[in-house]
N, C-alpha and C positions, 0 to 999 in steps of 0.2 A: 504494499500499499504506500510506499515511499514515493514511487514515480507518479507525477502529478498528471500524466496523460494515461488514458485508459482506452485509446482507440482499439487495442488488441481485444477488448471486452465486448466491443460492439460489432460482432461479425453478422448478426442476424440480418436478413434481407430487409426487414422493417427499417432498421437504422440506415442502411445503404440507400434505399430509396428516398427516405426522408432527407437525408444529407444532400442528395443530388438536387432534389427540389427546393430546399432552403438555399442551396449555394446558387443555383441558377436565378432564384428571385431575390437573392440577397436579403433574406430573412434571418431573424435570430429565433432558434428553437433549441430546446435542451430536453434530454432525457431526465427526469427529476424524480425524487421521492423514494418510495420503498424499493422500486426495481433497482435503482442505483445502489442503495444499501445492501439489498440482498446479493447484488452482483459482486460487490467488493468483499462481503462476508462468504462468498461462493455457496449461497443458499439458493434452493430453486425458487423462481418466481415466474409467474405466468401473466402479471399485470404489468403492461408498460404505460407509463404516463409521459407524454410529451407536452411541454408547455411551449407556447408560441408567443412571441412578443408581437401582438397585432391579432389577426383573425386565425383561430385554430381550425376553423370549420373548413376553410379552403384547402389547407394543408392535409386535413384528413381525407377529403374526397379525391385529391389528386393522388395520394399515396395508394387509396383504395383502388383507383383506376389502373394504376401501373402494376399493382400487385394482384389485380383481376379479383378483387373481392366485390361481390355483388351488392351485399347490404352494408350500409352504413347508417347507423342511428344517430340522428341529429337532434340535439337539445338546444334550440336557439335561444331560449329564456336564460339557460345557465352558460351559453356560449361554448358547449362541449360537443363533441362528436366521438363515437368509438365504433370500432369493428373487430370482428375476430378473424385472425390470421392464423391458419393451422391451429396450433394449441395455445395460441397467445390471445389476450385480451388487450387492445391497444386503444387508449383514449388520448385525445388531443384537446388542449384548452388553451384558451387566451390567457396570457399573464394578467393576474388581477390584484387588486388592492381590497382589503376587507376591513369593515368596521362594524362593530356589534353594539345591539341594545342590551340593557341590563336583564331584561326578562325573556330573552331569547338567544339560542345559539345560532339562528339563521343570520348570516352576516348581510350587510349591505355591500353590495359589490360594484366596483367600477374598474375600468381598464387600468393596468399598470405595467411596471418595468419587471424585469427579472428579479430585481432587488426586492420590490414590493411583494412579489410571489413568494420568493424565500422567506421573507419577514412573517408572512402569514402561516408558515409551517408549524407543525406542532413541536418538532424536536429538531436538534441540530443534524442528527443522523439522518432525517428524513428531508432535509433541506439541501442536500448535495445534488448538484446538477452537472450533466456532462453535455458539451456543446456538439451540435450535429452540423455546423457549418464546416465546409472543407478546409478553411484557413485555420481553424484551431479544433478539428474534429477530435473528440475524445478528452479535451482539456477539461479539468475539473473546476467548477466554481464553488468555493466552499468559504462563504463570507464568516461562518460562525465556528470554524475549527471542528466541524462535523467529523472530518477524517481522523482527527485526533481522538475525538470521544469514541468513534468506531473502534479505533485500535486499543483505547484503555477499557472499553466496555462500559460507557457511561450514557445514561438518559438525561439530556439537559435541554430546556427550552431555548430557542434562538433569543428571545426577548424576555423581559420580566415575568417570571412564572405566574405571579399573581394576575397579570393581565391575560397571559395565554390561557390559564385555566378558568378565570372568571368569564372571559369571552366565549369558550365553549368547553363546558365542564367534562364532556365526554372524553377529552384529551387526558384527564386524570386517569380514567379506566384504561386508556390506551397506554399511558406511560407504564402502569403496572402489567398489562398484557405484554408489552415489549420486554420488560425487565424479566417476566417468567419466561417468554419463549427464547429470548436470546441469552438468558443467564446474565444480564446486565445489571449495574447498579444505579439507582436513581440518585442523581446529585443532591446533596443536602438541602440546599434553597429550594429546589424543586419538590422535594419530598415534604418539607415543612409547609410549602404553599398548598400542596394537595390537603394536608390536614386542615389548614385553615379555611380552604374552600370546599371542604367535603360536602357540606350542606346544599352547595349550588348544584349538586347532582340532580336535585329534585326537578330541575326543568328540563331534564332529559327523559325521553320517553323509555319505559322499563324495556321495550323491545331492543332499543339500541344498547342499553345497559347489558341486557342479557347476551347479545351478540358478542360483546367484549368478555363477559364472563365466561361463555362457553369456549372462547379461544384460550382463556387462562386454564380452564379445566382440561382442555386438550394439549396443553404444553407438557415438556418432558417431566418437570417436577412442579405440579400445580400448587403444592404447599408454599412454595416460595411467592406466588401471586396471592395466595389467600392471607398469608402473614403480613403481606403489605397492605392489602385491602383492609385488614383488621387494624393495623397500627395507625393508618390514615383516617380511620373512621368511615371510609367509604362503604364497607360491608354493612355498617350499622344503618346506612340509609335505605337498604333495600332487602336485607335478609336478617331480621332481628332474631329469627328462630335459631340461626347458626351461632350468632353472638351469645345467645343463652347458654350454649353449650360450654363456655368458658368457666374456669375457676375450680378450685378444689376446696370442699368443706370438710371439716374434721369435728367430730363429736366423739368425746370419750376416747381419744387416741386413734379413732378409726376414720380413714380418709377414703374418698373415692378419687379415680383418676381424673385429670382434666379432659373432658371428652371432646372439646374443640380441638386440641392438639393430637388426641388419639385418632379423631375422624381425618385429620390431615395426613397422618402417618398411614391409615388405611387407604386413602386417596392415592398417595405415593406409591404404596405397595401394589395396588391394582393397576395403576398406570405402567408399571414395568411389564404388565401382561396383556394390555388390552387398549386399543385406541377407540373402543366403542363409548361414545360420549355418555350414553344413557346408562351404561354399566358404572361409568364413573359417577354419575349422578346418583346412582344406587349406593355407592360408597359414601358420598356426602350426606344422604338422607338416613342412613341404616341406624344411626342412634338419635336422630332429631327430636325424638319424643323423650329422651332421658330427663331433661328438665322437669316437664309436667308430671312424670311418673316417679320421681326421686322420693323415697321414703328412708327413714332411719329406723332400724330394728336393733334393740339392745342386744339380742342374742347373736345376730349375724351380720350387724353393720348395715352398710348401705345397700338398698335394693332399687330396681327399676322395673318392677314387675309390669308386663303387658306392654313395654315400651315398643315392641316390634309391631303389634296390632295397632296401637295409638299412632304410630310413625306412619303406618301404611294409610291410615285415615287422614293424617295431616298432609300427605303427599299430594293429593288432589287440590287442596286448599292453597298449598304454597305454589304449586304449578300454575293455578288459576290466577292468583296475584301477581306472579312473575311473568305471566303471559308465555309460559312454556307450552309445548303441545299437550292437549288433553286427550289425545288418541291412544293408539296402542303403546307408544313409548312411554306414557305416563302409567299405563296399566302394568307394564313391564317393570318399571321402577317401584310401583306399588306392591307388586307381588315379591320381588326380591327382599323389599324391606320387610314385609310380613314373614318371610320365610328363613330370614337370615340367622336366626338362632337354631333352626332344626338340625342341620348337619353338625354344629358345634355340640348339641345335645346328645348326638349319636356318638360323638367321640368320647364323651364323658362316661357313657353307660355301656352295657352289653348291647351290641347292635343286633336287633331282631330283623328277620326278613320282613315281617308285616310293617314294621316301622320304615324300613327302606322302601317298600312298595308304596306306602302312602306319600312319602316324600317325592318319589318318582311321578307319582300320579298328580300331585299337586304343582310341582315345578314344571312338568311337561317338558318341552323343547328348551326351557331355560335353565335346566338343572345344571349344565356344565357352567354356565355364567354365575348361577348361585354358588357352586363350589369354588369358583374363582374369587368371588366376593368374600366368602367365608374364610378362604386361605389367606387372604389380605387382611382379614379382621384379627388374625392371630399376631397380637403385639405385646411385647413385654421387654423390661430392661434386662431380664434375665434370659441371656441366649439359650441356656440349657433347657429352660422351661419351654421356649419357643420351638426348639428343634424337637423335643419329646412331644409336643402337641401336634406339630406338622407330620410327625411319623404316624401318630394315631390317626391323623386326618387322612393320610394316604391309605390307611386300612379301610376307612369308610368309603373313599373314592373306588377302591377295588370292590368292595361290597356292592356299590351301587351298579357297577358295570356287570358283576355277576348275576345280581337279580334281575337287571334289565334283559339280559340275554336269556336268562331262563324263563321269566314270566311275561315279559313284553308288556309292561304296565305303564310306560311313558304315553301320555296322551291317550290311554286306551279307552274305547267306548265298550261298555258291557256288551257281551254277545247277544243278549236278549233285549230286543227292542220293545217299546210300549206297544207297538202294533201286534207283535207276537202275544203278548200277555192279553190284550183285548180279544184276540180271535180265540186263544185256548179257553179263556174263561167267559166269553161271550159278554164283554163288558164295554160300557160307554166310557168316555173319559171320566176318571174319578181318583180319589186319593190312594186307593188300594194299588193302582198302577205305580205311582211314585214310591210307595212303600216297598213293593217287590223289586223294583230296580235298585233301590238303595240298598236293600238286604243282598241282592246278588253282588253289588259292587263291593260292599264291605266283606263278603265272604271271600271274594277274589283277593282283596288287598290283605286280608288276614291270613290267606293261604289255606283256607277251609275247603275251597274247590279250586280247580284249575281254571285258567283264563281261556276256556274252550266252550263251544256251543253246547255240546251234549251234557257235561256235568252241570252247567248253567241251567239248562232246560229242566233237568231232573230236579235241581234245587228250587227251581220256580214252582214246580208242582207240589213240592213239600210245603213251601210258604203259602201257597194257594189253598192248601188243605187246612193249614193252621189258622187261615183267615176265614175258613168257612165258604170258600168259593168253590162252585161247581164247574166241571168241564162241560 
């Protein structure tokens, strides 16, 4: 990163074509922002931003014509145009100057210079620009020492952070997202400013906040982002249930663990094994109901009875408030929260086939994800204890596989349908049909009968006889 010319990085046809047009028409145009940052960090990026001093729309249309791109999306009101070229999203915008009102993050925009455009950027590492004119193709324009910040791993605002964050409070979430994704440190003045301006986040739509939070959750070590969200009081603005997990209480010398930091440890553990956003959300939510279910018992100390069921019920309320999906994704998180203690309970006691069958039946196709969550939930400062627990947990995993292969109960449908019951006993829809189906299901899960049609049919006849039904 010491060489100040990066022409060798700009090999893509988009840059060559843009440079040719810019040079012929004697325009000023620059690759700017996240693409430059990721280029220099050697991170993959598929979003190219090109800023033009003047009209960006004309350059976009001309580039698209030469590259034989048929569709260009033009947004006249915003002075932007974009198109897809192969696997890249390319956006062109005129250089602009921005000013803000106190009650909105939507700026008042006017035409500006490259300097104006770089001033409005959120962070120094996102204000880097590479020239596309042939006379200085690949030269870097770095008015805020963003290159140095990139090398040192620092997140810093180009201008006074109080102005930057107050103007657009979403930038506070973005600062923490970049720190989490890149493993960078937020510069002290900037960090203090986020704390001072944290309540300004209220003017941002919860959808935009969640978009940034989900990117933090998907980062390599999400606990890093959550610790920053906590220390800057941003998390307090939208996720009070998670804040409530914090703290250790002691009575009669008996303490419980800090469930906030335990949750972050589980989240980091699970992130080593999955990129599934909703499985990571299940890790965040698995102990969310511990504060409202916390009780102290003189004999056994602290208890959180029923926190798994209570937490499952809290999931839909929290997802609704945070504008997260209320579809199958929410149901999936709900299910994992509800079941997350079940495999752990199997570890602690003698594992019976019927208990394993019931777990397989209730977890269905999500049983493997449930086991991943439960494995991540094994945390302790005592490494010997963790290893012993994980070894026992492996035995449960093996038992699950063995029972599934033998009894095929994952997502099973009882072999006797309601229609068969109605025909055999000459019934119309009634409660007895549900009773018979439930007893057959329980008998299969308990291992009383095999998961086959004939034994289930014979068992149905026995139940019918007990209920006084005639064939």
